[in-house]
C-alpha positions in Angstrom: 8.9 -6.8 39.4 10.2 -5.5 36.1 9.5 -2.1 34.9 6.1 -1.4 33.8 5.3 -1.5 30.2 2.5 1.3 29.5 -0.4 1.2 27.3 0.0 4.3 25.1 2.7 7.1 26.0 3.3 10.0 23.6 6.1 10.1 21.5 7.5 13.6 22.4 11.4 14.6 22.1 13.3 17.9 22.5 12.0 19.4 18.9 8.6 19.2 20.3 10.1 21.2 24.0 11.6 22.8 21.9 8.7 24.3 19.5 6.6 25.1 23.0 9.4 26.9 24.3 10.1 29.0 20.9 5.9 29.7 20.8 5.6 30.9 24.5 8.2 33.3 23.8 6.8 35.0 20.4 4.4 36.7 22.9 1.6 34.6 21.1 0.1 31.5 22.3 -3.0 31.1 21.4 -4.6 30.6 17.8 -3.1 32.2 15.3 0.0 31.9 12.9 1.3 28.2 13.9 -2.4 26.9 13.8 -3.1 28.4 10.2 0.5 26.6 9.5 -0.6 23.2 10.9 -3.8 23.5 9.2 -1.7 24.0 5.7 0.4 21.3 6.6 -2.8 18.4 7.5 -4.4 19.3 4.4 -1.3 19.2 2.3 -0.4 14.9 3.9 -4.2 14.1 3.7 -4.8 15.7 0.6 -7.6 17.0 1.6 -9.2 20.1 0.7 -8.7 22.2 3.4 -8.0 21.9 7.3 -9.8 23.3 9.9 -7.7 22.4 13.7 -10.1 22.5 16.5 -9.7 21.2 20.3 -10.8 17.7 20.0 -12.0 15.3 17.0 -15.1 15.2 19.5 -15.8 19.3 18.3 -14.8 18.0 15.1 -18.1 15.9 14.7 -20.2 18.0 16.3 -19.0 21.2 14.2 -19.5 19.1 10.7 -22.5 18.2 11.8 -23.4 22.1 12.7 -22.5 22.8 9.5 -24.0 20.6 7.3 -27.1 21.9 9.0 -27.6 18.8 11.0 -30.6 19.4 13.5 -33.3 18.3 14.9 -36.1 16.2 13.4 -32.5 14.1 11.7 -30.9 11.1 12.6 -27.5 10.2 11.7 -26.2 6.8 11.7 -22.8 5.7 13.3 -21.5 1.8 14.1 -22.1 0.4 17.9 -18.8 -0.5 18.1 -17.3 3.0 18.8 -16.5 5.5 21.6 -19.0 7.8 22.8 -17.8 10.7 21.3 -18.9 9.2 17.3 -22.6 9.5 19.1 -22.4 12.1 21.2 -22.1 14.6 18.6 -25.2 13.3 17.0 -27.2 14.4 20.0 -25.7 17.0 21.2 -26.8 19.0 18.2 -30.0 17.7 18.3 -30.6 14.9 15.8 -31.3 11.3 16.8 -28.4 8.6 16.4 -28.8 5.4 14.7 -26.6 2.5 15.9 -26.5 -0.5 13.3 -23.9 -3.1 14.1 -20.7 -4.2 12.8 -20.3 -6.6 9.6 -20.2 -9.9 10.8 -16.6 -10.8 12.6 -15.3 -7.5 11.8 -14.8 -3.9 13.8 -16.0 -1.9 11.2 -19.7 -0.8 10.8 -21.8 -3.0 8.6 -22.6 -1.2 4.8 -25.4 -3.6 4.6 -27.2 -2.2 7.7 -26.1 1.3 6.2 -28.8 0.6 3.7 -31.4 -0.7 5.7 -31.2 1.9 8.1 -31.4 5.4 5.9 -34.4 6.8 5.2 -36.0 10.1 4.6 -34.8 11.4 8.0 -31.7 10.4 7.2 -28.7 13.0 7.1 -25.7 11.5 7.4 -23.8 8.3 8.6 -20.4 8.7 10.7 -18.2 5.6 9.9 -15.3 4.4 12.3 -11.9 3.8 11.3 -11.1 1.4 13.8 -7.7 0.6 15.1 -6.2 3.1 12.0 -7.7 1.1 9.7 -9.8 3.0 7.8 -13.1 1.6 6.3 -14.2 0.9 2.6 -15.6 4.3 1.9 -16.4 3.4 -1.8 -18.5 0.6 -0.8 -20.4 3.1 2.2 -20.6 6.3 -0.8 -22.6 3.5 -2.7 -25.2 2.9 -0.7 -25.8 6.2 0.1 -25.5 7.3 -3.8 -28.4 3.8 -3.9 -30.2 5.4 -1.1 -30.3 8.9 -2.2 -33.6 8.6 -3.6 -34.6 9.2 0.2 -32.1 12.2 0.9 -34.3 15.0 1.8 -31.6 18.4 2.3 -32.4 20.4 5.3 -29.4 23.5 4.2 -27.7 24.5 0.8 -24.9 21.6 2.0 -26.5 18.5 1.9 -28.4 19.9 -1.2 -25.2 20.0 -3.3 -24.4 16.9 -1.9 -27.9 15.3 -3.1 -27.3 11.8 -0.5 -26.6 12.0 2.9 -23.2 13.0 4.0 -20.6 10.6 4.8 -18.4 11.4 8.2 -15.3 9.5 8.8 -14.1 9.6 12.4 -10.8 8.9 12.1 -9.5 9.4 15.4 -7.5 6.3 14.7 -6.1 6.4 11.6 -4.6 9.5 10.2 -1.6 8.4 7.9 -3.9 5.0 6.8 -4.3 4.9 3.1 -7.4 2.8 1.5 -7.3 2.4 -2.3 -4.6 4.6 -2.8 -6.7 7.6 -1.1 -5.5 8.9 2.5 -7.7 9.6 5.3 -8.6 13.1 5.3 -9.5 12.7 2.0 -11.7 9.6 1.2 -15.0 10.5 3.0 -17.0 14.0 2.4 -15.9 15.4 5.9 -13.1 14.1 8.2 -12.6 14.2 11.9 -8.9 13.6 13.6 -8.3 13.4 16.8 -4.8 14.6 18.4 -5.3 13.4 22.0 -2.1 12.3 24.1 -2.6 8.6 23.5 -3.2 9.0 19.8 -0.2 8.4 17.4 -0.2 12.1 16.5 -0.9 14.4 19.4 -1.2 18.3 20.6 -1.8 16.6 24.0 -5.5 17.6 23.3 -6.7 18.4 20.0 -8.0 17.8 16.5 -8.9 18.6 13.2 -11.6 18.5 10.4 -11.0 18.2 6.9 -13.1 17.7 3.9 -12.7 16.3 0.6 -11.6 18.3 -2.0 -13.8 17.7 -4.2 -16.9 18.8 -1.8 -19.3 21.0 -3.2 -19.1 24.9 -1.6 -16.3 23.6 0.4 -14.1 27.1 -0.3 -16.2 28.2 2.1 -16.3 25.5 4.8 -13.2 27.0 6.3 -15.0 30.0 7.3 -18.0 28.4 8.5 -15.9 25.9 11.2 -13.9 28.7 12.0 -16.9 30.7 12.8 -18.4 28.0 14.8 -15.5 27.4 17.3 -15.1 30.7 18.1 -18.6 31.9 19.1 -19.6 32.8 15.7 -17.1 36.3 15.6 -15.5 37.4 12.3 -11.8 37.8 14.2 -9.7 36.0 15.9 -7.9 37.3 18.8 -4.7 37.6 16.2 -6.8 40.0 13.9 -8.2 41.8 16.7 -5.1 42.8 18.3 -3.9 44.3 15.3 -3.7 48.3 16.3 -7.4 49.5 16.1 -8.3 46.2 14.6 -11.3 45.8 17.3 -14.3 45.9 15.7 -15.6 42.7 15.0 -18.9 41.2 14.8 -20.9 37.9 15.7 -23.3 36.6 13.2 -23.9 33.6 14.5 -24.4 31.8 17.9 -21.3 29.8 18.3 -19.3 27.7 20.5 -15.6 27.4 21.8 -13.6 25.1 19.9 -10.3 26.7 19.1 -6.5 24.7 18.9 -4.3 26.8 20.4 -0.6 27.6 18.8 1.2 26.0 21.7 -0.7 22.9 20.5 -0.4 23.4 17.0 3.5 23.6 17.9 3.5 20.3 19.1 1.5 19.4 16.2 3.7 20.2 13.6 7.0 18.6 14.7 5.0 15.5 14.8 3.5 15.8 11.5 7.1 16.5 10.0 8.4 12.8 11.2 5.1 11.4 11.5 5.4 9.1 8.5 8.6 7.9 10.5 6.7 7.1 13.5 4.1 5.1 11.7 6.9 3.1 10.0 8.4 1.8 13.4 4.7 0.9 14.5 3.8 -1.5 11.2 7.4 -2.8 12.8 6.4 -3.1 16.1 2.7 -4.8 14.7 5.4 -7.4 12.5 7.0 -8.1 15.0 4.1 -8.9 17.8 2.6 -11.2 14.6 5.5 -13.2 13.9 6.3 -13.8 18.2 2.1 -14.5 18.6 2.0 -16.6 15.4 0.7 -20.4 16.1 -1.0 -19.0 19.1 -4.9 -18.8 19.2 -5.6 -15.3 18.6 -5.8 -13.5 15.4 -5.0 -9.7 15.1 -6.0 -7.3 13.2 -5.0 -6.7 9.9 -2.7 -3.5 9.1 -1.6 -3.6 5.6 -2.7 -6.2 2.8 -3.2 -5.0 -1.0 -5.7 -2.7 -0.4 -4.6 -1.0 2.5 -2.8 0.2 4.9 -3.3 1.5 8.5 -2.1 4.2 10.5 -1.1 1.1 12.8 -2.7 2.9 15.7 -4.0 -0.2 18.2 -2.9 -4.2 18.2 -5.9 -5.8 18.6 -6.3 -9.7 18.8 -9.2 -11.7 18.8 -8.9 -14.4 21.4 -10.4 -17.5 19.5 -14.0 -17.1 21.0 -12.9 -17.7 24.3 -14.9 -15.2 25.6 -14.8 -12.3 28.1 -13.9 -14.3 31.1 -10.9 -15.2 30.0 -10.2 -11.9 27.8 -10.8 -10.3 31.7 -8.7 -12.9 33.2 -5.4 -12.0 30.4 -6.0 -8.4 31.1 -5.3 -8.9 35.1 -2.9 -11.2 34.7 -1.0 -8.9 32.5 -1.5 -5.9 35.1 0.4 -8.0 37.7 3.3 -8.2 35.9 3.3 -4.6 35.0 2.0 -4.6 31.6 -0.7 -2.3 30.8 -3.5 -3.7 28.4 -7.0 -2.4 27.4 -10.3 -3.4 25.7 -11.4 -1.2 22.0 -14.3 -0.9 22.8 -17.5 -1.8 24.8 -20.3 -1.5 22.6 -22.3 1.7 23.1 -26.1 -0.6 23.6 -23.4 -1.8 26.6 -23.2 1.6 28.4 -25.5 3.0 30.9 -26.3 6.3 28.7 -27.2 4.5 25.8 -29.4 1.9 27.1 -31.4 4.9 28.4 -31.5 6.0 24.8 -33.4 2.4 24.1 -30.6 0.7 22.7 -30.3 -3.1 23.4 -26.9 -5.1 23.5 -28.5 -7.4 21.6 -29.7 -6.5 19.2 -25.6 -6.2 18.2 -24.7 -9.0 18.4 -21.7 -9.0 15.7 -20.5 -5.9 17.8 -21.2 -7.5 21.3 -19.6 -11.2 19.8 -16.1 -8.6 18.7 -15.8 -7.0 22.1 -16.2 -10.2 24.4 -12.9 -11.6 22.5 -11.2 -8.9 22.2 -7.4 -7.4 23.8 -5.8 -4.4 23.1 -2.1 -5.0 23.6 0.7 -1.7 24.4 2.1 -0.3 21.1 3.6 2.9 20.4 6.3 4.1 18.7 8.4 4.2 21.5 7.5 0.6 22.3 10.8 -1.6 21.6 11.1 -5.7 20.7 12.5 -6.3 24.0 9.1 -5.7 25.9 7.4 -7.7 23.1 9.2 -10.2 24.0 8.0 -9.8 27.7 4.3 -9.4 26.9 4.3 -12.5 24.5 6.0 -14.8 27.4 3.2 -13.5 29.7 0.6 -14.0 27.8 2.3 -17.7 27.0 2.1 -18.3 30.8 -1.6 -16.9 31.2 -2.8 -19.6 28.8 -2.6 -17.8 25.6 
């Protein structure tokens, strides 16, 4: 068999390795100066009002909800077409996840169904940027504004917003833009992932950003940092200064900080990130040209309104269904090619069925899932590998 083609290996070079070694030799490896620089650089890159680096996008979502004061008795809307983290973070703060369907023929949450799902208990909506394509946050904000008469704020920050909060699950969309606005600054809050399979990785990690226009935004970094570090008023670096041991615990927080080792990797990745995204877009175009004329349609990563982060190469297989799709995945695997599916809708999962959700209530999401195939896409992929993938697909009947 020919060499295997992995789905999404990390693009790590000597610069990242050298950065880790530098931090390891520095004598300071947990949250400290490297993390602070990474936060500043993320804010500059995304145009965000500020950034708090944390240990995952999941933690970012939960801490954002807690910063907003979302909790028991509240509802938060998110998409049925997503990974569990988008909804589990809602449950973890004690609120009720309200799942809504995608728009017909789309992976994106349906703004009309957001509108219908907002009640006087709704405190936030979490749209999901599938595959690196940003949702239309202007349209979602317009929906939130239309329904602000139902808004019953439960905290000072909610009151300052005057409507439900918009929290982007941007685990896929670092570096994307829509209407000239970058992911990280389009929503009130944004959660990024730097997991090993993401375009920009710190091995494990994430970040919360917030809009420069967010009311009270100047205090958000302090609030999120307190929540991420057990509610402690000093981090370990501040306490390590001679005589600086004294601190207070001002809230019962959590443990979700990012280390300087991880931040060092992220800073190198961010410095070369635009080139990595450009390469991904070249590969998307090559895939599109190679598969032209086949009975499939790829996710649009570039048009007059938006440029994605080109995180996933997602195909719709012309309505041929799950059995055909699963056969394609098995056939690719037999040739050493790893394919995937993004995503199995949450109402199909045991944990969400136990919460009362039924797949039959989400026909658009189920239809998208049943015909979706994700092919390998990463910045170290080659055109020759895409040719091999395409030839294999043709042999499997695509």
